Structures are given as structure tokens and as C-alpha cells.
C-alpha positions as CSV (number, residue, x, y, z in Angstrom):
1,X,21.0,45.6,101.1
2,X,18.9,42.8,99.8
3,X,19.2,39.7,102.1
4,X,18.0,37.2,99.5
5,X,19.4,37.8,96.1
6,X,18.1,36.0,93.0
7,X,20.0,36.4,89.7
8,X,21.2,34.7,86.5
9,X,24.5,32.9,86.5
10,X,25.9,31.0,83.6
11,X,23.2,29.0,81.9
12,X,21.0,28.9,85.0
13,X,19.9,30.7,88.1
14,X,21.4,31.5,91.5
15,X,20.0,32.4,94.9
16,X,22.4,33.9,97.5
17,X,22.0,34.8,101.2
18,X,23.9,37.7,102.6
19,X,26.2,36.9,105.4
20,X,24.2,39.2,107.8
21,X,20.9,37.5,107.2
22,X,20.8,36.5,110.8
23,X,20.2,40.2,111.7
24,X,16.8,39.7,110.1
25,X,16.0,36.0,110.6
26,X,16.8,34.1,113.8
27,X,19.2,31.2,114.0
28,X,16.3,29.0,114.9
29,X,14.8,29.5,111.5
30,X,18.0,28.4,109.8
31,X,18.8,26.8,107.5
32,X,16.5,28.2,104.9
33,X,15.0,26.1,102.1
34,X,15.5,27.0,98.5
35,X,12.9,25.3,96.3
36,X,12.0,25.0,92.6
37,X,8.3,24.4,92.7
38,X,4.9,24.7,91.1
39,X,3.2,27.6,92.9
40,X,-0.2,26.3,91.9
41,X,0.1,22.7,93.1
42,X,3.0,23.1,95.5
43,X,4.8,20.2,93.8
44,X,8.6,20.5,94.5
45,X,11.0,19.7,91.7
46,X,14.2,20.5,93.5
47,X,15.2,21.8,97.0
48,X,18.3,22.4,99.0
49,X,19.3,24.2,102.3
50,X,20.7,27.7,102.5
51,X,22.6,29.4,105.3
52,X,24.3,32.8,105.9
53,X,26.8,33.4,103.0
54,X,25.6,30.3,101.1
55,X,24.4,30.2,97.6
56,X,22.7,27.6,95.4
57,X,22.3,27.3,91.7
58,X,19.7,25.7,89.4
59,X,21.2,25.0,86.0
60,X,18.1,25.0,83.7
61,X,17.0,27.4,81.0
62,X,13.3,26.8,81.2
63,X,10.8,29.1,82.9
64,X,10.7,28.2,86.6
65,X,9.2,29.5,89.8
66,X,11.6,29.6,92.8
67,X,10.8,30.1,96.5
68,X,12.8,30.5,99.8
69,X,11.2,29.3,103.1
70,X,12.4,29.4,106.7
71,X,13.1,26.1,108.6
72,X,9.5,26.3,110.0
73,X,8.0,26.7,106.6
74,X,7.4,30.5,106.5
75,X,7.6,31.8,102.9
76,X,10.2,34.6,102.6
77,X,10.5,35.3,98.9
78,X,9.3,34.0,95.5
79,X,10.7,34.7,92.1
80,X,10.0,33.7,88.5
81,X,13.0,32.8,86.4
82,X,12.8,34.1,82.8
83,X,15.7,32.4,80.8
84,X,15.7,35.3,78.3
85,X,16.4,38.0,80.8
86,X,19.8,38.6,82.3
87,X,18.5,39.9,85.7
88,X,15.3,39.7,87.8
89,X,15.0,43.5,87.9
90,X,11.9,43.7,85.7
91,X,10.1,41.0,87.8
92,X,11.0,42.8,91.0
93,X,9.9,46.2,89.8
94,X,6.7,44.8,88.5
95,X,5.8,43.2,91.8
96,X,6.9,46.3,93.8
97,X,4.7,48.5,91.6
98,X,1.7,46.2,92.2
99,X,2.1,45.8,96.0
100,X,2.7,49.5,96.3
101,X,-0.8,50.3,95.1
102,X,-4.2,49.2,96.4
103,X,-6.1,46.6,94.3
104,X,-5.0,47.6,90.9
105,X,-6.7,46.1,87.8
106,X,-4.7,44.6,85.0
107,X,-4.9,43.1,81.5
108,X,-2.6,40.2,80.6
109,X,-2.3,39.7,76.9
110,X,-0.8,36.3,76.3
111,X,-1.3,34.6,79.7
112,X,-0.1,31.2,78.4
113,X,-0.9,28.2,80.6
114,X,-1.0,30.4,83.7
115,X,1.9,28.8,85.5
116,X,4.6,31.5,85.1
117,X,5.0,35.3,84.5
118,X,5.5,38.5,86.4
119,X,1.8,38.7,87.0
120,X,1.4,35.3,88.6
121,X,2.7,36.1,92.1
122,X,0.6,39.2,92.7
123,X,-2.4,37.2,91.5
124,X,-1.7,34.3,93.8
125,X,-1.2,36.8,96.7
126,X,-4.5,38.5,95.8
127,X,-2.6,41.8,95.5
128,X,-4.5,42.8,92.3
129,X,-7.1,41.5,89.8
130,X,-6.6,40.8,86.1
131,X,-8.3,39.7,83.0
132,X,-6.2,36.9,81.5
133,X,-6.3,36.7,77.7
134,X,-5.1,33.7,75.9
135,X,-5.8,32.5,72.3
136,X,-3.8,29.3,72.0
137,X,-6.4,26.4,72.4
138,X,-3.7,24.2,74.0
139,X,-3.0,26.7,76.7
140,X,-6.6,27.7,77.6
141,X,-7.5,24.4,79.4
142,X,-4.5,24.6,81.8
143,X,-5.2,28.4,82.3
144,X,-8.8,27.8,83.1
145,X,-7.9,24.9,85.5
146,X,-5.4,27.2,87.3
147,X,-7.3,30.4,87.6
148,X,-11.0,30.3,86.6
149,X,-12.1,29.8,90.2
150,X,-10.2,32.7,91.6
151,X,-12.2,35.8,92.6
152,X,-9.6,38.1,91.3
153,X,-9.2,36.8,87.7
154,X,-11.3,36.6,84.6
155,X,-10.3,34.6,81.5
156,X,-11.1,35.6,77.9
157,X,-10.3,32.9,75.4
158,X,-9.4,34.9,72.3
159,X,-6.4,36.2,70.4
160,X,-5.7,40.0,70.4
161,X,-5.4,41.4,67.0
162,X,-5.4,44.8,65.3
163,X,-8.8,44.5,63.6
164,X,-10.6,41.6,65.4
165,X,-12.6,38.8,63.8
166,X,-11.3,35.4,62.7
167,X,-7.5,35.2,62.2
168,X,-4.9,32.5,61.5
169,X,-2.9,31.6,64.6
170,X,0.5,29.9,64.0
171,X,1.8,27.3,66.4
172,X,5.2,25.6,66.8
173,X,5.7,21.9,67.6
174,X,5.1,20.9,71.2
175,X,3.3,24.2,71.8
176,X,6.5,26.0,72.4
177,X,5.6,29.3,70.8
178,X,2.5,30.7,69.0
179,X,1.8,34.0,67.2
180,X,-0.3,35.7,64.6
181,X,3.0,36.4,62.9
182,X,4.1,33.2,61.1
183,X,7.7,34.5,60.8
184,X,8.1,34.7,64.6
185,X,7.3,31.0,65.0
186,X,9.6,30.1,62.1
187,X,12.4,32.1,63.7
188,X,12.3,29.9,66.8
189,X,11.6,26.7,64.9
190,X,13.2,27.0,61.5
191,X,13.2,23.3,60.7
192,X,9.5,22.8,61.3
193,X,6.4,24.0,59.5
194,X,4.1,25.9,61.8
195,X,0.5,24.7,62.2
196,X,-2.1,27.3,61.3
197,X,-5.4,27.3,63.1
198,X,-8.3,29.7,62.7
199,X,-9.3,31.4,66.0
200,X,-11.5,34.3,67.0
201,X,-9.8,37.5,67.9
202,X,-10.6,40.9,69.6
203,X,-9.0,44.2,69.4
204,X,-7.4,45.6,72.6
205,X,-10.0,48.3,72.6
206,X,-12.8,45.7,72.5
207,X,-11.2,43.9,75.4
208,X,-11.0,47.1,77.5
209,X,-14.6,48.1,76.7
210,X,-15.9,44.6,77.6
211,X,-14.0,44.1,80.8
212,X,-13.1,47.6,82.2
213,X,-15.2,50.7,82.5
214,X,-12.2,53.1,82.2
215,X,-10.8,51.4,85.3
216,X,-7.6,49.7,84.0
217,X,-4.3,50.3,85.8
218,X,-1.8,48.1,84.0
219,X,-1.2,46.0,80.9
220,X,1.2,43.1,80.4
221,X,1.9,42.1,76.8
222,X,3.5,38.8,75.9
223,X,2.2,38.4,72.3
224,X,5.2,37.3,70.3
225,X,5.9,40.2,67.9
226,X,2.4,41.9,68.0
227,X,3.3,44.3,70.9
228,X,3.9,47.3,68.6
229,X,0.8,46.9,66.5
230,X,-1.4,46.3,69.5
231,X,-0.1,49.1,71.6
232,X,-0.2,51.6,68.7
233,X,-3.9,50.6,68.1
234,X,-4.8,51.3,71.8
235,X,-7.2,54.2,72.4
236,X,-5.6,55.8,75.4
237,X,-8.8,57.8,76.1
238,X,-10.4,54.4,77.1
239,X,-7.8,54.0,79.9
240,X,-7.4,57.3,81.8
241,X,-6.0,55.4,84.9
242,X,-3.4,53.4,82.9
243,X,-0.1,53.8,84.7
244,X,2.0,50.8,83.9
245,X,2.7,48.9,80.6
246,X,5.1,46.0,80.3
247,X,5.9,44.6,76.8
248,X,8.4,42.4,75.1
249,X,10.9,44.1,72.8
250,X,12.7,41.0,71.4
251,X,10.5,40.6,68.3
252,X,10.1,44.2,67.3
253,X,12.5,46.8,65.8
254,X,14.2,49.6,67.7
255,X,12.1,52.1,65.7
256,X,8.9,50.3,66.7
257,X,10.0,50.4,70.4
258,X,10.7,54.1,70.1
259,X,7.2,54.7,68.6
260,X,5.6,52.7,71.5
261,X,7.5,54.6,74.3
262,X,6.9,57.9,72.6
263,X,3.1,57.3,72.5
264,X,3.2,56.5,76.2
265,X,5.4,59.4,77.1
266,X,3.0,61.8,75.3
267,X,0.3,60.6,77.6
268,X,2.4,61.2,80.8
269,X,4.6,58.1,81.2
270,X,7.9,59.3,82.6
271,X,9.9,56.2,83.4
272,X,11.0,53.7,80.7
273,X,13.1,50.8,81.9
274,X,14.5,48.4,79.4
275,X,16.1,45.2,80.7
276,X,16.7,42.2,78.4
277,X,13.7,41.3,76.4
278,X,11.3,43.4,78.4
279,X,10.5,47.1,78.6
280,X,8.6,48.5,81.6
281,X,6.9,51.9,81.2
282,X,5.5,53.7,84.3
283,X,3.6,56.9,84.9
284,X,4.3,58.3,88.3
């Protein structure tokens, strides 16, 4: 049984302690502390106490990073809250897969500002290494500030596209969403005209050739509707060790999702887990 349970509830998020948590954590370490915090700066936005059988909620739909500490300050668990997913199953499975293997190498397509995502915790814990790819000019500065000095990350400022070269990148107001597909931005912001900027792009095969010598274990895609086109353009012969792919399914059709999973299954992937807006594909 899990002793610290993170899950969605209503419009927000809940953390709950099992009543028998004291079988695993001494009374001297109680009460625990539940915090909404910035994992990079340790800034705390909200905190409260937790004891056996207690639960706490945080009623906010934005992406957030949660932590639970003992009374003495020992970190027990961290979790990223994705407001578009009904459970934390994908995040937990992603992290379990990473920590269950030694020093895997990954490619994050659409790293954003570097402050949230399934990949963030294993990177902070130095459980793996990754190339972080981000094309939005407004996100690259914060991403560089957060991760450029880490020994286990490399940052590539480019957009990933099917053919590479200069492309038009569409951005919503307040930098809320950006995509090569203008219709995706318009879907989320129907009352605003997206801003188009010309940016340099690379194909996924270019990125793999530049940064990995056949030594790529996992790919995380968060590229706002381009997941199908990019995965279908991937030359699997370049990535013989590839064993995990996580992509967003919310902006692609059911047929496109089936084409993606079929391609991976034909190369040996044997576990497909779809939860909310994400699909996790694993080769065991």
C-alpha cells in the first residue's frame, strides 16, 4: 500500500497519508509537511501539516510541484501536478522506469521553461541525463538559467519539425502555448490572433545524430500536436536502445495514435499505457 498518495480531486490536487504511516515513519518525525514549491529555487508557495489519516488539498489548476517532508526536513516524496491528467499514474510510472535503470539518456522535445514535467525530478536527482530541446524564444532563457550548468543536461534551442530549416512558430498571448500548428494555438486561445515568429528547426533524426551515438534510451514529447508527425519521421535504426516513449495524445486523432503505437510495437514495444492526455510506451 502506498503511504503517501497524490491524486486529483475536484478542480485541484490532494495528498493523503495512510493511517498506518507510523509503521514506516516514527512519531518523532510527525507531523509531516506538505509544500507547493519551486524545486529549483526552493521557494514555498503554500504549506501545511500532515499526520496519519490526514489529507490536504491544493485547489489550483496550474502546473505545480508538490513535496512532502518529515518534521526534521527529510524529503519523502515529490510529485508534479498536471492539471490535464486525472491521475498521477503516468508521472509515477515514468519516474519508476528511470530510477529502475542505471544512467539512462533521454531526449525531451518541448522542455518549456524547465520548471515542471515528468522529466524534471529525475534530472534534479541526477538519476539520468537528457538533451532538453525548446524552440520558444521566451522559454529558452528560463530553461538555460535553470539547467545549463547541470552536468547531466544539454540544451538545444530549436524547434523540432518534419523537414528542418526555418519554420513559423505560433505563440499564444502570455506565452501560454506555442506550436508549429497554428490551429492548436487557436483552439486554446480562440479570441486572440497567434503571433508568428520565424525560428530554426531540426528534424528528430538530426537531433539524435548530433547528440546521441545510438545511445538514446527514452524520448518525452510535449510538442503541441506535432507528436504524430515527429514520431512517424523517426528513424528507429538510429536508436537501437530506445525503450520508452512518452507522448501527448490530446491534439492528435485516434488513428494517428494507433499509427504511432503500431510503429513502436513493430520494433518491440510491448506495453502501451494511456492515461488522460499522455500515452506511455515501453519495451521490456
